[in-house]
C-alpha positions in Angstrom: 9.4 -17.0 -9.3 7.8 -16.7 -5.8 4.6 -18.7 -5.5 2.0 -16.8 -3.5 -1.7 -17.2 -2.6 -3.1 -13.7 -2.2 -2.4 -10.2 -1.1 -3.4 -10.0 2.6 -2.9 -6.3 3.4 -1.3 -2.9 2.8 0.4 -1.4 5.9 1.1 2.2 6.9 3.1 3.6 9.8 1.6 6.2 12.1 2.5 7.7 15.4 -0.8 6.4 16.9 -3.0 3.8 15.2 -6.1 4.8 17.1 -6.9 8.3 15.6 -5.6 7.1 12.3 -7.9 4.1 12.1 -10.8 6.3 13.0 -9.8 8.8 10.4 -9.6 6.2 7.6 -13.0 4.7 8.6 -14.6 8.1 8.6 -13.1 9.4 5.4 -12.8 6.2 3.3 -14.9 3.6 5.0 -12.0 1.3 6.1 -13.9 -0.7 8.7 -12.0 -1.4 12.0 -11.6 -5.1 12.6 -9.1 -5.6 15.4 -6.0 -4.3 17.2 -3.1 -5.5 19.2 -0.7 -3.9 21.8 3.0 -4.1 21.7 5.1 -5.9 24.3 8.6 -6.4 25.5 9.1 -8.8 22.5 7.2 -6.7 19.9 8.1 -3.1 19.6 4.9 -2.0 17.7 1.2 -1.8 18.2 -1.4 -1.6 15.5 -4.8 -2.3 14.0 -6.4 -4.0 11.0 -9.3 -2.6 9.0 -11.3 -4.1 6.1 -11.1 -2.2 2.8 -14.3 -2.0 0.8 -14.4 -3.8 -2.5 -11.0 -5.3 -3.0 -10.8 -8.2 -0.5 -7.8 -6.9 1.4 -7.1 -5.4 4.8 -5.3 -2.2 5.8 -2.9 -2.3 8.7 -1.7 0.7 10.8 1.4 0.1 12.8 2.6 2.5 15.5 5.8 2.5 17.7 5.7 0.8 21.1 8.5 1.5 23.5 12.0 2.6 22.4 13.7 1.8 20.1 11.1 0.8 17.6 11.6 0.1 13.8 8.3 2.0 13.3 9.7 5.1 15.1 12.8 4.9 13.0 10.7 4.9 9.9 8.6 7.9 11.1 11.8 9.8 12.0 13.2 9.3 8.5 10.1 10.3 6.5 7.1 10.8 8.6 3.9 8.7 8.5 3.2 6.8 5.2 3.0 3.5 3.4 5.3 0.9 5.0 4.9 -2.5 3.4 2.7 -5.0 1.5 2.0 -8.4 2.8 1.3 -11.5 0.7 0.4 -15.0 1.8 2.5 -18.0 0.5 1.6 -21.7 0.7 5.0 -22.7 2.2 7.3 -20.2 3.8 10.4 -22.3 3.6 9.8 -23.0 0.0 9.3 -19.3 -0.5 12.7 -18.6 1.2 14.3 -21.0 -1.3 12.6 -19.3 -4.2 13.8 -15.9 -3.0 17.3 -17.2 -2.8 17.1 -18.8 -6.2 16.2 -15.4 -7.7 19.4 -14.0 -6.3 17.7 -12.1 -3.5 17.9 -12.4 0.2 15.1 -13.6 2.5 15.6 -10.6 4.8 15.7 -11.6 8.4 15.5 -15.3 7.6 12.2 -17.2 8.5 10.8 -16.1 11.8 7.8 -17.4 13.8 6.0 -14.5 15.3 3.5 -16.7 17.2 0.8 -16.6 14.5 2.7 -16.5 11.2 6.0 -17.8 9.8 7.4 -14.6 8.1 10.2 -13.5 5.9 10.8 -10.4 3.8 12.2 -8.9 0.6 13.9 -5.7 1.5 13.2 -2.4 -0.4 16.9 -2.2 -1.4 16.4 -5.4 -3.5 12.8 -4.9 -4.6 13.1 -1.3 -5.9 11.4 0.4 -3.0 8.8 -1.8 -1.3 9.2 -3.9 1.8 7.4 -7.1 0.9 6.3 -9.2 3.8 5.7 -12.9 3.0 3.9 -15.2 5.5 2.4 -18.6 6.1 -0.2 -18.6 8.8 -0.3 -21.3 11.5 -3.3 -20.0 13.4 -7.0 -20.5 12.8 -8.6 -17.7 10.7 -10.3 -15.3 13.0 -14.0 -14.8 12.8 -14.8 -11.2 12.0 -17.6 -9.3 10.3 -16.0 -8.3 6.9 -19.0 -6.4 5.6 -18.3 -2.8 4.6 -21.7 -1.0 4.5 -20.4 2.4 3.4 -17.5 4.0 1.7 -17.0 6.7 4.2 -17.2 10.4 3.4 -15.8 10.0 -0.1 -18.1 7.1 -1.1 -15.2 4.7 -1.8 -16.1 1.6 -3.8 -12.8 -0.3 -4.0 -9.0 0.1 -4.1 -7.9 -0.2 -7.7 -4.1 -0.2 -7.3 -1.0 0.7 -5.3 1.5 2.9 -7.1 5.3 2.6 -6.8 7.6 5.4 -7.8 11.0 4.3 -9.1 13.8 5.7 -11.3 13.4 3.2 -14.1 9.9 1.9 -15.1 11.0 -0.8 -17.5 13.6 -2.4 -15.1 11.0 -2.5 -12.3 8.3 -4.0 -14.6 10.8 -6.8 -15.5 11.6 -7.3 -11.7 7.9 -7.7 -10.9 7.4 -10.2 -13.7 10.4 -12.2 -12.8 10.0 -12.3 -9.0 6.2 -12.3 -8.5 4.8 -13.1 -11.9 2.8 -9.9 -12.2 1.2 -9.6 -15.6 1.5 -6.4 -17.6 -1.7 -4.7 -18.7 -0.5 -1.5 -20.3 2.4 1.0 -20.5 2.2 4.6 -21.3 4.1 7.9 -21.3 2.6 11.1 -19.9 4.5 13.9 -21.5 2.5 16.6 -19.8 3.3 15.4 -16.3 6.8 14.0 -17.2 6.5 10.4 -16.2 6.3 6.9 -17.7 3.8 4.4 -16.3 2.8 0.8 -16.3 -0.1 -1.0 -14.7 0.2 -4.7 -13.8 -2.2 -7.4 -12.7 -1.4 -9.2 -9.5 -2.4 -12.9 -9.9 -5.2 -14.0 -7.7 -6.0 -10.5 -6.5 -8.4 -7.7 -7.4 -5.7 -5.3 -6.4 -3.5 -4.0 -9.3 0.0 -2.6 -9.2 1.2 0.6 -10.9 4.8 1.6 -11.6 5.6 5.3 -12.3 9.0 6.7 -13.2 10.2 10.2 -14.2 11.1 11.0 -17.8 12.3 14.5 -17.0 14.0 16.2 -14.0 11.0 18.4 -13.0 8.5 15.5 -12.9 6.5 15.1 -9.7 7.8 11.5 -9.6 11.4 12.7 -9.6 10.6 15.2 -6.8 9.1 12.4 -4.7 12.1 10.2 -5.2 14.5 13.0 -4.4 12.6 13.9 -1.2 11.7 10.4 0.1 13.6 7.8 -2.0 11.9 5.2 -4.3 8.8 3.8 -2.7 5.0 3.5 -2.6 3.6 6.8 -3.9 -0.1 6.6 -3.6 -3.2 4.4 -3.5 -5.8 4.7 -6.2 -9.5 4.2 -5.3 -12.7 4.1 -7.2 -15.5 6.3 -5.7 -19.2 6.6 -6.6 -18.5 10.1 -8.1 -15.8 12.6 -7.9 -18.2 15.4 -7.1 -19.7 13.3 -4.3 -16.2 12.6 -2.9 -15.4 16.3 -2.9 -18.6 17.2 -1.2 -18.0 14.5 1.4 -14.4 15.7 2.1 -15.6 19.3 2.5 -18.3 18.2 4.9 -15.4 16.7 7.0 -13.5 20.0 6.7 -11.0 18.6 4.2 -10.3 20.4 0.9 -9.7 18.1 -2.1 -6.1 18.4 -3.4 -5.9 19.6 -7.0 -9.7 20.0 -7.6 -11.2 17.8 -10.3 -8.7 16.6 -12.9 -9.9 15.5 -16.3 -7.8 12.9 -18.1 -8.1 10.4 -21.0 -8.5 7.6 -18.5 -10.9 9.1 -15.9 -11.9 12.0 -13.8 -10.2 12.2 -10.4 -9.2 14.2 -7.4 -6.9 13.6 -4.4 -7.0 13.3 -0.7 -3.7 14.8 0.4 -1.4 13.0 3.0 -1.8 15.9 5.4 -5.5 15.2 5.6 -5.4 11.4 5.4 -2.8 10.9 8.0 0.2 10.2 5.7 -1.0 8.6 2.5 -1.9 10.2 -0.9 -5.2 8.7 -2.1 -6.2 9.3 -5.7 -10.0 9.1 -6.0 -11.5 8.4 -9.5 -14.9 7.6 -11.0 -15.2 4.9 -13.7 
């Protein structure tokens, strides 16, 4: 099992980080922290924002120069969720743990000037690029307060959701590789999918796995269109009605209206309005 310290950030790819960072701050209260520009040795630019309530950051990466791996990602599927980054106490030990699990530390261990980094490729993980790092720079001093939740009144990110063909196989992978702890499994016959939510040790962020149980499921349609991968981010808001009013004040129509379920009431911020990510917004 891979030993890790914490979830550092969730990353998305966008054609330009600047308007995207502003959009997420305005709509969701993701507070801008810092940015960097690409160079001859780094073919992407980007920014980091503080996410309210969950103790993680949100990264936006954009292509710099040509060719760029970010541009390739955008060409294949458009803007969207790109990877999840977790901190490990010892990157070389981590690479050994990855190998012992029968996986490949993708790209080896690289020093990017601030971090020692390796990866688990989506082809081996079931759909997510996992970035694993050990920092060798002093922690930067930034104001991490998040005084508001943007137009939707966001309180926290609850979980990231992964769409895969086989829920049970993916659950066992997450247990074996990262030690994620199962909270509950369910079957939603009405929407045609099986689900499981898992606890990430040492993090307020949780992890959801969804898989189709019939061909017309929205999960199957997502996989057919894009391939297995991160499907949406689920966020708690002050109230669904307040989130809808806030979106409409910004000229954004909530996707699907208000949905009532056994778990909670929720609505959606569609990728076309968020800049590439489906956000599920629920009230406790």
